[in-house]
Each structure stands twice: as structure tokens, then as C-alpha cells.
Residue, then its C-alpha position, 0 to 999 in steps of 0.5 A: x464443466x468443473x462449475x457444473x460438477x461443483x454445482x451438482x456436488x453442492x446440490x447433493x450435499x444440500x439434499x443430504x442435509x435436508x434429508x437427514x433433517x427430515x428423517x431426523x425430525x421424524x425420528x425424534x418426534x416422540x420427544x415432542x409428543x411425550x411432552x403432551x402425554x396428558x392431552x387427548x390424542x384426538x385434541x392433539x390431532x385437531x390442533x395439528x390440523x388447525x395450526x398446520x393449516x396456518x403454517x402451510x398458508x404462510x409457506x404457500x404465500x411466501x413461495x408464491x404457490x397460491x395459483x397451484x393451490x387454487x387450481x387444485x381446489x377447483x379439480x374435483x378429482x384432486x379434492x377427492x383424492x386429498x380428502x382420502x389421503x387426509x383420512x389416511x393421514x389422520x389415522x396415521x397421526x392418531x395411531x402414532x401419537x396414541x402409541x407414543x403416549x401409551x409407551x409403545x414407541x418400539x411397536x411404532x418404529x417397527x411400523x415405519x421399518x415395515x412401511x417401505x416394504x408395504x409400499x412395494x407390495x401396494x405398487x405390485x397390487x395397485x400399480x401392477x409393478x413387477x416384483x424383483x427377487x430381492x423384493x420378494x425376499x425382503x417381504x418374505x423376511x418381514x412377513x416372517x418377523x411379523x408372524x413370529x411376533x404375532x404367534x409369541x404375543x398372541x395378537x397382531x402387532x396392530x400399531x405397527x400394521x396400522x402405521x405401515x399400512x396407512x402411510x403406505x396407502x397415503x403414499x399410493x394416493x399421493x402418487x396417483x393424484x396429479x397435484x404438486x406436493x405443496x399444493x396437495x398437502x395444503x389442500x389436504x390440511x385445508x379439508x381437515x382444518x374446519x372439522x378440527x376447528x369445530x371440534x376445538x370450538x366445541x371443547x372450548x364451549x364445554x370448558x374442556x379444551x386445553x387452550x385457556x385451561x392448561x399451563x402456558x407450556x402446554x399451550x405453546x406446545x399445542x401451537x407448535x404442532x403445526x411447525x412440527x408437522x410441516x418442517x420435516x415435510x418441507x425438508x423431505x420435499x427439498x431432499x427428494x428433488x436433489x437426491x437419487x432414489x437410492x439415497x432417499x431410500x437409505x435415509x428413510x431408515x433414520x426415523x425408525x432407527x432413532x425411535x428404536x434407540x429412544x424407546x429402549x435407551x431413554x424410555x426403557x421399553x422392554x426389548x423382549x426376545x420375540x421382539x428382537x427376533x422380529x427386528x432382526x428379520x426386519x433389518x435383514x429385509x431392509x438390507x435386501x430392499x436397499x441392495x435391490x434399490x441400489x441395483x435398480x437405480x444403477x440399471x435404470x429399471 
């Protein structure tokens, strides 16, 4: 009995370490993408897909997961779902990288704060999940925050909304697709990689690509985009298998919180009064969301 308890505690601690690593890496991602600010975000996406494919292929080989990947490729529904999720991922990646390069990390962090609330809304609309009172309160507070920011700025915070909506939709597609995480991500990247490789080949033929023309440091950073893409994802899947939903729910706020601090403290992005009001309302919404998450995990609802 004692050994079983010790094993559970050990697994929980490992899961916690993996979870902190995953969301921590996503949180400090702007530091990496800022180093590639002079590279076109489209070219960065292409490199991310190509080198991510190599990284996933290595992981699949080491994990002995090739049979599940082959089975997924033979299923037309899975391939179609992964093609859709791939498009959503490209939209999310491209928007985030472009936002970081343009100095809009605060707006990007707001998008990832809103994301769990968008996921709840998608669950209600697409999966007919029932909304609980605290979830309604959380969405209401978040919507009010976005409305205030829109009114004061005279425009929609489109970076935040695109990031939150695309990643929320991505999560919904992956939830509905009957495929394991690693196999699905590998198929998803495999569908994007050929298009990305063709684009990079065209750039190279025109003498416009970074590889072979940029500094050695920039070239190495582009090659590292695959690892930067895959590493936090693997940490996340390892954490999700070991931690309760409520713990994962809390950990996911590490990413946007880290981005928020980087934007204000390191890159000096202005935190205007209207933005501060919006963030406060979003934080209150996340408090309500987290309380609901804890209650639901305890009651099993």
C-alpha cells in the first residue's frame, strides 16, 4: 500500500515537472522568436514545419510508434481532421510569431489567457456541453474585458482573438479526431512539411532564403525551430497523462503570465489603462474558471 502511494506521489511530481516545463517553454518562446525578428514569419513557419517533421520522425522511431502513425495515415477521416488541425495550427503559429516580431506580446498573451474560456464556449456549441454558473461568469467577465478594450482602442484586439479562437478550434478538432497525440501530431506535421519544403526550395532557387545567406547563428536558430516546436508538446503530453485536470488547468496560465512579464518588464510594451482593465477582468474570469475546475474535478462532473 505504501509503495503504491509513493509511486502515485512520484508520478504526480514527475507530471508537475513536465507540466511546468511545457508551459514554461511556451511562456519564454518570445525570447526565441525575437532572435528571428529579421526573418519573414512565413519562412519561419516553413522551417518550423520541415524541421518539426524531422523531430517528430525521430521521436516516433525512438518510441516505436510507427505502426500507430501508419494506421492514422490509412484512415481518411483522421487525415482530413489532421489537415484541418494543421491549417488551424499554421494560423496560430503565424499569428504568434508575427505578433512577437511586431512587438505585440501583450496582445498575444491576452489571447492565450482567453483560450481556455474559448474552449469552454466551443464545448457548449459543438459538443452540447452544459455550461455551469461559474463558467458563464468567467465568459461574461472575459467578454466584458474584450469589449472595453475594443471600445477604447477603436478596433478589435484581433491578435488575441485569432490566437484564442484558432487554438480553441485546434483543440476541438484534436478532441474529436480518434487518433493518439503523438501519431496525430506527426501526421499533422507530415501534411504541412511538403508544402513548407517546396516554399523553401523556391526561396532558395531565387536566392532569397535565409539558409546559405544568413549568418551562422540565424541558420542554427532556424534549424532549432523543430525542437522548439516539439519539446514543449512532448512535455505537455507527459504531464497530461500524470496530472488531474484541475492541476493542468492551473499550469496552463504559466505561459501567458510569463509572456505578460516579458512584454512589460523586458521589452517595455506599454500597459495602458484600458489594457490593464481588460487584463484584470480576464484574471478574475480565470479565477472563476479555476474554482469551477476544482469543484468539477472533486465531484466528478
